[in-house]
C-alpha positions as protocol buffer text, in pm:
chain_id: "A"
residue {
  index: 1
  type: LYS
  ca { x: 7810 y: -706 z: 4237 }
}
residue {
  index: 2
  type: VAL
  ca { x: 8024 y: -502 z: 3980 }
}
residue {
  index: 3
  type: SER
  ca { x: 7915 y: -156 z: 3874 }
}
residue {
  index: 4
  type: GLN
  ca { x: 8089 y: 88 z: 3650 }
}
residue {
  index: 5
  type: GLY
  ca { x: 8137 y: 480 z: 3695 }
}
residue {
  index: 6
  type: ILE
  ca { x: 8284 y: 721 z: 3438 }
}
residue {
  index: 7
  type: HIS
  ca { x: 8420 y: 1092 z: 3469 }
}
residue {
  index: 8
  type: LEU
  ca { x: 8403 y: 1365 z: 3195 }
}
residue {
  index: 9
  type: VAL
  ca { x: 8684 y: 1632 z: 3203 }
}
residue {
  index: 10
  type: LEU
  ca { x: 8594 y: 1977 z: 3057 }
}
residue {
  index: 11
  type: ASP
  ca { x: 8788 y: 2299 z: 3047 }
}
residue {
  index: 12
  type: LYS
  ca { x: 8771 y: 2529 z: 3374 }
}
residue {
  index: 13
  type: SER
  ca { x: 8570 y: 2793 z: 3164 }
}
residue {
  index: 14
  type: PHE
  ca { x: 8251 y: 2604 z: 3221 }
}
residue {
  index: 15
  type: LEU
  ca { x: 8286 y: 2666 z: 3604 }
}
residue {
  index: 16
  type: PRO
  ca { x: 8520 y: 2967 z: 3660 }
}
residue {
  index: 17
  type: THR
  ca { x: 8549 y: 2935 z: 4013 }
}
residue {
  index: 18
  type: SER
  ca { x: 8734 y: 2788 z: 4277 }
}
residue {
  index: 19
  type: TYR
  ca { x: 8403 y: 2603 z: 4418 }
}
residue {
  index: 20
  type: ALA
  ca { x: 8259 y: 2279 z: 4344 }
}
residue {
  index: 21
  type: LEU
  ca { x: 7921 y: 2230 z: 4222 }
}
residue {
  index: 22
  type: MET
  ca { x: 7701 y: 1930 z: 4367 }
}
residue {
  index: 23
  type: ILE
  ca { x: 7397 y: 1830 z: 4176 }
}
residue {
  index: 24
  type: PRO
  ca { x: 7193 y: 1647 z: 4472 }
}
residue {
  index: 25
  type: ALA
  ca { x: 6923 y: 1495 z: 4276 }
}
residue {
  index: 26
  type: THR
  ca { x: 6967 y: 1368 z: 3905 }
}
residue {
  index: 27
  type: SER
  ca { x: 6736 y: 1182 z: 3680 }
}
residue {
  index: 28
  type: ASP
  ca { x: 6869 y: 825 z: 3818 }
}
residue {
  index: 29
  type: GLY
  ca { x: 6878 y: 939 z: 4179 }
}
residue {
  index: 30
  type: ARG
  ca { x: 7220 y: 1000 z: 4213 }
}
residue {
  index: 31
  type: VAL
  ca { x: 7456 y: 1296 z: 4312 }
}
residue {
  index: 32
  type: LEU
  ca { x: 7670 y: 1464 z: 4035 }
}
residue {
  index: 33
  type: PHE
  ca { x: 7972 y: 1670 z: 4120 }
}
residue {
  index: 34
  type: VAL
  ca { x: 8160 y: 1918 z: 3917 }
}
residue {
  index: 35
  type: ILE
  ca { x: 8496 y: 1950 z: 4093 }
}
residue {
  index: 36
  type: PRO
  ca { x: 8784 y: 2206 z: 3968 }
}
residue {
  index: 37
  type: TRP
  ca { x: 9110 y: 1945 z: 3928 }
}
residue {
  index: 38
  type: HIS
  ca { x: 9454 y: 2034 z: 3812 }
}
residue {
  index: 39
  type: ASP
  ca { x: 9294 y: 2343 z: 3597 }
}
residue {
  index: 40
  type: HIS
  ca { x: 9013 y: 2158 z: 3457 }
}
residue {
  index: 41
  type: LEU
  ca { x: 8676 y: 2040 z: 3584 }
}
residue {
  index: 42
  type: LEU
  ca { x: 8631 y: 1683 z: 3663 }
}
residue {
  index: 43
  type: VAL
  ca { x: 8259 y: 1568 z: 3637 }
}
residue {
  index: 44
  type: GLY
  ca { x: 8067 y: 1254 z: 3744 }
}
residue {
  index: 45
  type: THR
  ca { x: 8024 y: 1019 z: 3824 }
}
residue {
  index: 46
  type: THR
  ca { x: 7739 y: 735 z: 3686 }
}
residue {
  index: 47
  type: ASP
  ca { x: 7629 y: 414 z: 3845 }
}
residue {
  index: 48
  type: THR
  ca { x: 7602 y: 144 z: 3573 }
}
residue {
  index: 49
  type: PRO
  ca { x: 7577 y: -228 z: 3656 }
}
residue {
  index: 50
  type: VAL
  ca { x: 7790 y: -457 z: 3428 }
}
residue {
  index: 51
  type: ALA
  ca { x: 7802 y: -852 z: 3395 }
}
residue {
  index: 52
  type: SER
  ca { x: 8182 y: -870 z: 3448 }
}
residue {
  index: 53
  type: HIS
  ca { x: 8490 y: -674 z: 3497 }
}
residue {
  index: 54
  type: SER
  ca { x: 8741 y: -552 z: 3240 }
}
residue {
  index: 55
  type: MET
  ca { x: 9116 y: -455 z: 3277 }
}
residue {
  index: 56
  type: GLU
  ca { x: 9045 y: -152 z: 3075 }
}
residue {
  index: 57
  type: PRO
  ca { x: 8662 y: -44 z: 3159 }
}
residue {
  index: 58
  type: VAL
  ca { x: 8558 y: 195 z: 2874 }
}
residue {
  index: 59
  type: ALA
  ca { x: 8282 y: 464 z: 2909 }
}
residue {
  index: 60
  type: LEU
  ca { x: 7939 y: 380 z: 2767 }
}
residue {
  index: 61
  type: GLU
  ca { x: 7739 y: 603 z: 2529 }
}
residue {
  index: 62
  type: GLU
  ca { x: 7457 y: 638 z: 2763 }
}
residue {
  index: 63
  type: GLU
  ca { x: 7701 y: 711 z: 3048 }
}
residue {
  index: 64
  type: ILE
  ca { x: 7844 y: 1020 z: 2857 }
}
residue {
  index: 65
  type: THR
  ca { x: 7515 y: 1143 z: 2730 }
}
residue {
  index: 66
  type: PHE
  ca { x: 7393 y: 1131 z: 3096 }
}
residue {
  index: 67
  type: ILE
  ca { x: 7643 y: 1351 z: 3238 }
}
residue {
  index: 68
  type: LEU
  ca { x: 7630 y: 1633 z: 2958 }
}
residue {
  index: 69
  type: ASP
  ca { x: 7257 y: 1613 z: 2974 }
}
residue {
  index: 70
  type: THR
  ca { x: 7253 y: 1666 z: 3316 }
}
residue {
  index: 71
  type: LEU
  ca { x: 7500 y: 1925 z: 3294 }
}
residue {
  index: 72
  type: LYS
  ca { x: 7268 y: 2149 z: 3045 }
}
residue {
  index: 73
  type: ASP
  ca { x: 7032 y: 2219 z: 3333 }
}
residue {
  index: 74
  type: TYR
  ca { x: 7285 y: 2378 z: 3586 }
}
residue {
  index: 75
  type: LEU
  ca { x: 7574 y: 2567 z: 3389 }
}
residue {
  index: 76
  type: GLU
  ca { x: 7531 y: 2860 z: 3165 }
}
residue {
  index: 77
  type: HIS
  ca { x: 7729 y: 2743 z: 2873 }
}
residue {
  index: 78
  type: LYS
  ca { x: 7621 y: 2415 z: 2792 }
}
residue {
  index: 79
  type: PRO
  ca { x: 7917 y: 2163 z: 2718 }
}
residue {
  index: 80
  type: SER
  ca { x: 7877 y: 1963 z: 2408 }
}
residue {
  index: 81
  type: ARG
  ca { x: 8064 y: 1619 z: 2342 }
}
residue {
  index: 82
  type: GLU
  ca { x: 8329 y: 1830 z: 2122 }
}
residue {
  index: 83
  type: ASP
  ca { x: 8404 y: 2009 z: 2480 }
}
residue {
  index: 84
  type: VAL
  ca { x: 8510 y: 1680 z: 2641 }
}
residue {
  index: 85
  type: LEU
  ca { x: 8892 y: 1667 z: 2704 }
}
residue {
  index: 86
  type: SER
  ca { x: 8891 y: 1319 z: 2832 }
}
residue {
  index: 87
  type: VAL
  ca { x: 8658 y: 1041 z: 2945 }
}
residue {
  index: 88
  type: PHE
  ca { x: 8745 y: 729 z: 3188 }
}
residue {
  index: 89
  type: ALA
  ca { x: 8574 y: 458 z: 3343 }
}
residue {
  index: 90
  type: GLY
  ca { x: 8622 y: 266 z: 3672 }
}
residue {
  index: 91
  type: LEU
  ca { x: 8474 y: -33 z: 3843 }
}
residue {
  index: 92
  type: ARG
  ca { x: 8337 y: -60 z: 4187 }
}
residue {
  index: 93
  type: PRO
  ca { x: 8356 y: -386 z: 4368 }
}
residue {
  index: 94
  type: LEU
  ca { x: 8020 y: -349 z: 4592 }
}
residue {
  index: 95
  type: VAL
  ca { x: 7918 y: -629 z: 4860 }
}
residue {
  index: 96
  type: GLN
  ca { x: 7560 y: -734 z: 4785 }
}
residue {
  index: 97
  type: PRO
  ca { x: 7362 y: -721 z: 5118 }
}
residue {
  index: 98
  type: SER
  ca { x: 7115 y: -1005 z: 5199 }
}
residue {
  index: 99
  type: GLU
  ca { x: 6831 y: -832 z: 5019 }
}
residue {
  index: 100
  type: ASP
  ca { x: 6862 y: -771 z: 4661 }
}
residue {
  index: 101
  type: LYS
  ca { x: 6956 y: -394 z: 4575 }
}
residue {
  index: 102
  type: GLY
  ca { x: 7054 y: -204 z: 4245 }
}
residue {
  index: 103
  type: THR
  ca { x: 7421 y: -106 z: 4243 }
}
residue {
  index: 104
  type: LYS
  ca { x: 7332 y: 262 z: 4326 }
}
residue {
  index: 105
  type: ASP
  ca { x: 7184 y: 187 z: 4656 }
}
residue {
  index: 106
  type: ILE
  ca { x: 7465 y: -55 z: 4797 }
}
residue {
  index: 107
  type: SER
  ca { x: 7701 y: 116 z: 5033 }
}
residue {
  index: 108
  type: ARG
  ca { x: 8056 y: 162 z: 4933 }
}
residue {
  index: 109
  type: SER
  ca { x: 8203 y: 68 z: 5261 }
}
residue {
  index: 110
  type: HIS
  ca { x: 8427 y: -224 z: 5303 }
}
residue {
  index: 111
  type: LYS
  ca { x: 8334 y: -550 z: 5465 }
}
residue {
  index: 112
  type: LEU
  ca { x: 8587 y: -753 z: 5686 }
}
residue {
  index: 113
  type: GLN
  ca { x: 8517 y: -1136 z: 5759 }
}
residue {
  index: 114
  type: HIS
  ca { x: 8725 y: -1417 z: 5931 }
}
residue {
  index: 115
  type: THR
  ca { x: 8651 y: -1779 z: 5948 }
}
residue {
  index: 116
  type: ALA
  ca { x: 8729 y: -2039 z: 6198 }
}
residue {
  index: 117
  type: ALA
  ca { x: 9045 y: -2139 z: 6055 }
}
residue {
  index: 118
  type: GLY
  ca { x: 9134 y: -1761 z: 6071 }
}
residue {
  index: 119
  type: LEU
  ca { x: 9132 y: -1664 z: 5714 }
}
residue {
  index: 120
  type: ILE
  ca { x: 9075 y: -1310 z: 5681 }
}
residue {
  index: 121
  type: THR
  ca { x: 8882 y: -1156 z: 5367 }
}
residue {
  index: 122
  type: ILE
  ca { x: 8828 y: -798 z: 5303 }
}
residue {
  index: 123
  type: THR
  ca { x: 8576 y: -684 z: 5010 }
}
residue {
  index: 124
  type: GLY
  ca { x: 8440 y: -380 z: 4877 }
}
residue {
  index: 125
  type: GLY
  ca { x: 8610 y: -28 z: 4980 }
}
residue {
  index: 126
  type: LYS
  ca { x: 8738 y: 240 z: 4763 }
}
residue {
  index: 127
  type: TRP
  ca { x: 9073 y: 430 z: 4714 }
}
residue {
  index: 128
  type: THR
  ca { x: 8970 y: 711 z: 4937 }
}
residue {
  index: 129
  type: THR
  ca { x: 8957 y: 490 z: 5253 }
}
residue {
  index: 130
  type: TYR
  ca { x: 9240 y: 248 z: 5170 }
}
residue {
  index: 131
  type: ARG
  ca { x: 9456 y: 351 z: 5474 }
}
residue {
  index: 132
  type: LYS
  ca { x: 9165 y: 282 z: 5709 }
}
residue {
  index: 133
  type: MET
  ca { x: 9089 y: -65 z: 5530 }
}
residue {
  index: 134
  type: ALA
  ca { x: 9442 y: -159 z: 5578 }
}
residue {
  index: 135
  type: GLN
  ca { x: 9453 y: -62 z: 5953 }
}
residue {
  index: 136
  type: GLU
  ca { x: 9126 y: -257 z: 6051 }
}
residue {
  index: 137
  type: THR
  ca { x: 9264 y: -575 z: 5848 }
}
residue {
  index: 138
  type: VAL
  ca { x: 9588 y: -546 z: 6054 }
}
residue {
  index: 139
  type: ASP
  ca { x: 9395 y: -501 z: 6356 }
}
residue {
  index: 140
  type: LEU
  ca { x: 9169 y: -794 z: 6306 }
}
residue {
  index: 141
  type: ALA
  ca { x: 9484 y: -1023 z: 6209 }
}
residue {
  index: 142
  type: ILE
  ca { x: 9638 y: -929 z: 6550 }
}
residue {
  index: 143
  type: LYS
  ca { x: 9307 y: -1015 z: 6712 }
}
residue {
  index: 144
  type: VAL
  ca { x: 9233 y: -1356 z: 6517 }
}
residue {
  index: 145
  type: GLY
  ca { x: 9619 y: -1459 z: 6547 }
}
residue {
  index: 146
  type: ALA
  ca { x: 9633 y: -1382 z: 6912 }
}
residue {
  index: 147
  type: LEU
  ca { x: 9922 y: -1133 z: 6850 }
}
residue {
  index: 148
  type: GLU
  ca { x: 10070 y: -873 z: 7068 }
}
residue {
  index: 149
  type: TYR
  ca { x: 9863 y: -540 z: 6987 }
}
residue {
  index: 150
  type: GLN
  ca { x: 10056 y: -275 z: 6837 }
}
residue {
  index: 151
  type: PRO
  ca { x: 9906 y: 80 z: 6769 }
}
residue {
  index: 152
  type: CYS
  ca { x: 9872 y: 161 z: 6421 }
}
residue {
  index: 153
  type: VAL
  ca { x: 10131 y: 440 z: 6332 }
}
residue {
  index: 154
  type: THR
  ca { x: 10005 y: 507 z: 5977 }
}
residue {
  index: 155
  type: GLU
  ca { x: 9685 y: 783 z: 6070 }
}
residue {
  index: 156
  type: ASN
  ca { x: 9967 y: 1058 z: 6090 }
}
residue {
  index: 157
  type: LEU
  ca { x: 10220 y: 942 z: 5902 }
}
residue {
  index: 158
  type: LYS
  ca { x: 10360 y: 1176 z: 5646 }
}
residue {
  index: 159
  type: ILE
  ca { x: 10373 y: 1041 z: 5281 }
}
residue {
  index: 160
  type: HIS
  ca { x: 10655 y: 1114 z: 5054 }
}
residue {
  index: 161
  type: GLY
  ca { x: 10671 y: 1440 z: 4910 }
}
residue {
  index: 162
  type: TYR
  ca { x: 10495 y: 1615 z: 5236 }
}
residue {
  index: 163
  type: THR
  ca { x: 10522 y: 1957 z: 5257 }
}
residue {
  index: 164
  type: THR
  ca { x: 10331 y: 2283 z: 5380 }
}
residue {
  index: 165
  type: ASP
  ca { x: 10519 y: 2491 z: 5112 }
}
residue {
  index: 166
  type: LEU
  ca { x: 10296 y: 2532 z: 4797 }
}
residue {
  index: 167
  type: ASP
  ca { x: 10501 y: 2821 z: 4642 }
}
residue {
  index: 168
  type: LEU
  ca { x: 10586 y: 2599 z: 4345 }
}
residue {
  index: 169
  type: PRO
  ca { x: 10371 y: 2687 z: 4051 }
}
residue {
  index: 170
  type: ASP
  ca { x: 10502 y: 2441 z: 3795 }
}
residue {
  index: 171
  type: PHE
  ca { x: 10616 y: 2126 z: 4050 }
}
residue {
  index: 172
  type: LYS
  ca { x: 10350 y: 2157 z: 4339 }
}
residue {
  index: 173
  type: GLN
  ca { x: 10212 y: 1817 z: 4259 }
}
residue {
  index: 174
  type: TYR
  ca { x: 10556 y: 1686 z: 4361 }
}
residue {
  index: 175
  type: GLY
  ca { x: 10535 y: 1853 z: 4721 }
}
residue {
  index: 176
  type: SER
  ca { x: 10884 y: 1862 z: 4864 }
}
residue {
  index: 177
  type: ASP
  ca { x: 11061 y: 1716 z: 4537 }
}
residue {
  index: 178
  type: GLY
  ca { x: 10930 y: 2036 z: 4349 }
}
residue {
  index: 179
  type: GLU
  ca { x: 11250 y: 2207 z: 4455 }
}
residue {
  index: 180
  type: LYS
  ca { x: 11462 y: 1923 z: 4360 }
}
residue {
  index: 181
  type: ILE
  ca { x: 11309 y: 1885 z: 4026 }
}
residue {
  index: 182
  type: ARG
  ca { x: 11360 y: 2281 z: 3962 }
}
residue {
  index: 183
  type: LYS
  ca { x: 11744 y: 2221 z: 4044 }
}
residue {
  index: 184
  type: PHE
  ca { x: 11738 y: 1904 z: 3817 }
}
residue {
  index: 185
  type: MET
  ca { x: 11593 y: 2130 z: 3532 }
}
residue {
  index: 186
  type: GLN
  ca { x: 11901 y: 2397 z: 3620 }
}
residue {
  index: 187
  type: GLU
  ca { x: 12144 y: 2112 z: 3568 }
}
residue {
  index: 188
  type: ARG
  ca { x: 11984 y: 1973 z: 3232 }
}
residue {
  index: 189
  type: PRO
  ca { x: 11897 y: 2293 z: 3057 }
}
residue {
  index: 190
  type: ASN
  ca { x: 11845 y: 2093 z: 2735 }
}
residue {
  index: 191
  type: LEU
  ca { x: 11522 y: 1955 z: 2891 }
}
residue {
  index: 192
  type: GLU
  ca { x: 11350 y: 2293 z: 2988 }
}
residue {
  index: 193
  type: ALA
  ca { x: 11101 y: 2306 z: 2673 }
}
residue {
  index: 194
  type: ARG
  ca { x: 10739 y: 2233 z: 2772 }
}
residue {
  index: 195
  type: LEU
  ca { x: 10589 y: 1926 z: 2629 }
}
residue {
  index: 196
  type: HIS
  ca { x: 10264 y: 2075 z: 2528 }
}
residue {
  index: 197
  type: LYS
  ca { x: 10131 y: 2459 z: 2479 }
}
residue {
  index: 198
  type: ASP
  ca { x: 9835 y: 2393 z: 2685 }
}
residue {
  index: 199
  type: PHE
  ca { x: 9978 y: 2186 z: 2991 }
}
residue {
  index: 200
  type: PRO
  ca { x: 10292 y: 2336 z: 3219 }
}
residue {
  index: 201
  type: VAL
  ca { x: 10465 y: 2018 z: 3213 }
}
residue {
  index: 202
  type: TYR
  ca { x: 10831 y: 1984 z: 3090 }
}
residue {
  index: 203
  type: GLU
  ca { x: 11043 y: 1746 z: 2945 }
}
residue {
  index: 204
  type: VAL
  ca { x: 11250 y: 1746 z: 3248 }
}
residue {
  index: 205
  type: GLN
  ca { x: 10967 y: 1567 z: 3423 }
}
residue {
  index: 206
  type: VAL
  ca { x: 10996 y: 1266 z: 3156 }
}
residue {
  index: 207
  type: VAL
  ca { x: 11345 y: 1194 z: 3280 }
}
residue {
  index: 208
  type: TRP
  ca { x: 11251 y: 1245 z: 3675 }
}
residue {
  index: 209
  type: ALA
  ca { x: 10968 y: 981 z: 3611 }
}
residue {
  index: 210
  type: VAL
  ca { x: 11207 y: 757 z: 3467 }
}
residue {
  index: 211
  type: GLN
  ca { x: 11509 y: 804 z: 3724 }
}
residue {
  index: 212
  type: GLN
  ca { x: 11306 y: 871 z: 4043 }
}
residue {
  index: 213
  type: GLU
  ca { x: 10948 y: 717 z: 3982 }
}
residue {
  index: 214
  type: MET
  ca { x: 11016 y: 392 z: 3813 }
}
residue {
  index: 215
  type: ALA
  ca { x: 10835 y: 494 z: 3498 }
}
residue {
  index: 216
  type: LEU
  ca { x: 10896 y: 206 z: 3241 }
}
residue {
  index: 217
  type: THR
  ca { x: 10646 y: 266 z: 2934 }
}
residue {
  index: 218
  type: LEU
  ca { x: 10483 y: 573 z: 2779 }
}
residue {
  index: 219
  type: GLU
  ca { x: 10140 y: 489 z: 2962 }
}
residue {
  index: 220
  type: ASP
  ca { x: 10345 y: 508 z: 3299 }
}
residue {
  index: 221
  type: VAL
  ca { x: 10457 y: 879 z: 3224 }
}
residue {
  index: 222
  type: LEU
  ca { x: 10157 y: 1029 z: 3068 }
}
residue {
  index: 223
  type: ALA
  ca { x: 9888 y: 846 z: 3267 }
}
residue {
  index: 224
  type: ARG
  ca { x: 10043 y: 759 z: 3593 }
}
residue {
  index: 225
  type: ARG
  ca { x: 10307 y: 1030 z: 3645 }
}
residue {
  index: 226
  type: LEU
  ca { x: 10189 y: 1342 z: 3458 }
}
residue {
  index: 227
  type: GLY
  ca { x: 9827 y: 1246 z: 3443 }
}
residue {
  index: 228
  type: VAL
  ca { x: 9772 y: 1405 z: 3122 }
}
residue {
  index: 229
  type: LEU
  ca { x: 9570 y: 1125 z: 2981 }
}
residue {
  index: 230
  type: PHE
  ca { x: 9304 y: 1165 z: 3209 }
}
residue {
  index: 231
  type: GLN
  ca { x: 9313 y: 1545 z: 3166 }
}
residue {
  index: 232
  type: ASP
  ca { x: 9327 y: 1600 z: 2793 }
}
residue {
  index: 233
  type: ALA
  ca { x: 9358 y: 1272 z: 2572 }
}
residue {
  index: 234
  type: ARG
  ca { x: 9419 y: 1447 z: 2264 }
}
residue {
  index: 235
  type: ALA
  ca { x: 9724 y: 1658 z: 2435 }
}
residue {
  index: 236
  type: ALA
  ca { x: 9842 y: 1327 z: 2558 }
}
residue {
  index: 237
  type: LEU
  ca { x: 9854 y: 1180 z: 2189 }
}
residue {
  index: 238
  type: GLU
  ca { x: 10002 y: 1485 z: 2069 }
}
residue {
  index: 239
  type: MET
  ca { x: 10295 y: 1483 z: 2347 }
}
residue {
  index: 240
  type: ALA
  ca { x: 10365 y: 1092 z: 2282 }
}
residue {
  index: 241
  type: PRO
  ca { x: 10630 y: 1097 z: 2024 }
}
residue {
  index: 242
  type: ARG
  ca { x: 10836 y: 1371 z: 2236 }
}
residue {
  index: 243
  type: VAL
  ca { x: 10767 y: 1156 z: 2561 }
}
residue {
  index: 244
  type: VAL
  ca { x: 10861 y: 823 z: 2383 }
}
residue {
  index: 245
  type: ALA
  ca { x: 11191 y: 972 z: 2244 }
}
residue {
  index: 246
  type: ILE
  ca { x: 11304 y: 1138 z: 2580 }
}
residue {
  index: 247
  type: MET
  ca { x: 11244 y: 780 z: 2768 }
}
residue {
  index: 248
  type: ALA
  ca { x: 11408 y: 602 z: 2506 }
}
residue {
  index: 249
  type: GLN
  ca { x: 11737 y: 795 z: 2509 }
}
residue {
  index: 250
  type: GLU
  ca { x: 11726 y: 795 z: 2894 }
}
residue {
  index: 251
  type: MET
  ca { x: 11656 y: 431 z: 2933 }
}
residue {
  index: 252
  type: GLY
  ca { x: 11893 y: 320 z: 2611 }
}
residue {
  index: 253
  type: ARG
  ca { x: 11581 y: 175 z: 2402 }
}
residue {
  index: 254
  type: SER
  ca { x: 11566 y: 77 z: 2059 }
}
residue {
  index: 255
  type: SER
  ca { x: 11363 y: 263 z: 1792 }
}
residue {
  index: 256
  type: GLN
  ca { x: 11140 y: -45 z: 1766 }
}
residue {
  index: 257
  type: TRP
  ca { x: 11088 y: -12 z: 2141 }
}
residue {
  index: 258
  type: GLU
  ca { x: 10983 y: 335 z: 2062 }
}
residue {
  index: 259
  type: GLN
  ca { x: 10753 y: 260 z: 1798 }
}
residue {
  index: 260
  type: ASP
  ca { x: 10569 y: -42 z: 2005 }
}
residue {
  index: 261
  type: GLN
  ca { x: 10524 y: 199 z: 2289 }
}
residue {
  index: 262
  type: LEU
  ca { x: 10357 y: 460 z: 2089 }
}
residue {
  index: 263
  type: GLU
  ca { x: 10134 y: 200 z: 1952 }
}
residue {
  index: 264
  type: ARG
  ca { x: 10025 y: 81 z: 2255 }
}
residue {
  index: 265
  type: PHE
  ca { x: 9953 y: 409 z: 2417 }
}
residue {
  index: 266
  type: THR
  ca { x: 9765 y: 515 z: 2093 }
}
residue {
  index: 267
  type: ARG
  ca { x: 9528 y: 203 z: 2120 }
}
residue {
  index: 268
  type: LEU
  ca { x: 9503 y: 276 z: 2486 }
}
residue {
  index: 269
  type: ALA
  ca { x: 9405 y: 652 z: 2451 }
}
residue {
  index: 270
  type: GLN
  ca { x: 9127 y: 582 z: 2213 }
}
residue {
  index: 271
  type: HIS
  ca { x: 8914 y: 479 z: 2521 }
}
residue {
  index: 272
  type: TYR
  ca { x: 8957 y: 820 z: 2657 }
}
residue {
  index: 273
  type: LEU
  ca { x: 8877 y: 992 z: 2359 }
}
residue {
  index: 274
  type: PRO
  ca { x: 8538 y: 1166 z: 2362 }
}
residue {
  index: 275
  type: GLU
  ca { x: 8452 y: 1094 z: 1993 }
}
residue {
  index: 276
  type: PRO
  ca { x: 8090 y: 973 z: 1891 }
}
residue {
  index: 277
  type: PHE
  ca { x: 8037 y: 636 z: 1951 }
}
residue {
  index: 278
  type: ALA
  ca { x: 8192 y: 401 z: 1707 }
}
residue {
  index: 279
  type: PRO
  ca { x: 8068 y: 89 z: 1533 }
}
residue {
  index: 280
  type: GLY
  ca { x: 8158 y: -202 z: 1737 }
}
residue {
  index: 281
  type: GLN
  ca { x: 8115 y: -25 z: 2073 }
}
residue {
  index: 282
  type: ARG
  ca { x: 7865 y: -192 z: 2289 }
}
residue {
  index: 283
  type: THR
  ca { x: 7579 y: -49 z: 2505 }
}
residue {
  index: 284
  type: THR
  ca { x: 7512 y: -168 z: 2851 }
}
residue {
  index: 285
  type: GLN
  ca { x: 7232 y: -372 z: 2719 }
}
residue {
  index: 286
  type: GLU
  ca { x: 7479 y: -570 z: 2479 }
}
residue {
  index: 287
  type: LEU
  ca { x: 7723 y: -604 z: 2783 }
}
residue {
  index: 288
  type: ALA
  ca { x: 7447 y: -784 z: 2981 }
}
residue {
  index: 289
  type: VAL
  ca { x: 7354 y: -1007 z: 2699 }
}
residue {
  index: 290
  type: THR
  ca { x: 7705 y: -1107 z: 2624 }
}
residue {
  index: 291
  type: GLY
  ca { x: 7858 y: -1111 z: 2969 }
}
residue {
  index: 292
  type: MET
  ca { x: 8149 y: -911 z: 2880 }
}
residue {
  index: 293
  type: GLY
  ca { x: 8287 y: -573 z: 3040 }
}
């Protein structure tokens, strides 16, 4: 089965603390979290069965309404639709047990299977357990293939950027690369400007994303490298023209490429904008009837 979940992002002023809030019993029987996240609040999630998957899942009207209505009972200042900075959706690949269950009652754990022919299949799981999923899959492959056992080394392997020094207020998300970016900015003083008044992100980070992080598109930078699209969709759109101009200069791209990138990113960002439900968007019931996600 496939289910959809969404998250809303709010200003941190709605929960001005470093602690997270857990709402253990919502109207649909799920747990809801409000978590401090990149100087904002991340709120979620929902569990909505969908008939099929989509490469770009879109938050449904009832999901947004459900989260906002639930929050009104727990926060002193009640957030409205206009307070939502960004909204994004994701899909869960759930392994249906032998008995039929609703999606919210199905375990999020991954399942490993292998056939007599040696085919190994892994289903389910989630991002936060990707390393363990990989370890168990390789361990099973060693067993099924009668290979020499080698213990897994990834459990304590430090990933790129690992550091215990977090004294880099502007670039701490880069870990050990933070000091390199600081020095890079000193070498490129023409890139010291901030990209937006509400975000501590700088022009130099765009060049760094292109040179060091294999960013190829405007979406790569504003969503996957800087994460601004997930934190504040309107701010991401406001940054986009300057970001794509820096990318085009760094990559030697044409003005037509800039325009194409802006148009593609603008279309994508519409899904993250918390605007009132527009004509043409579909409800859960309509998705189920049409078989589309």
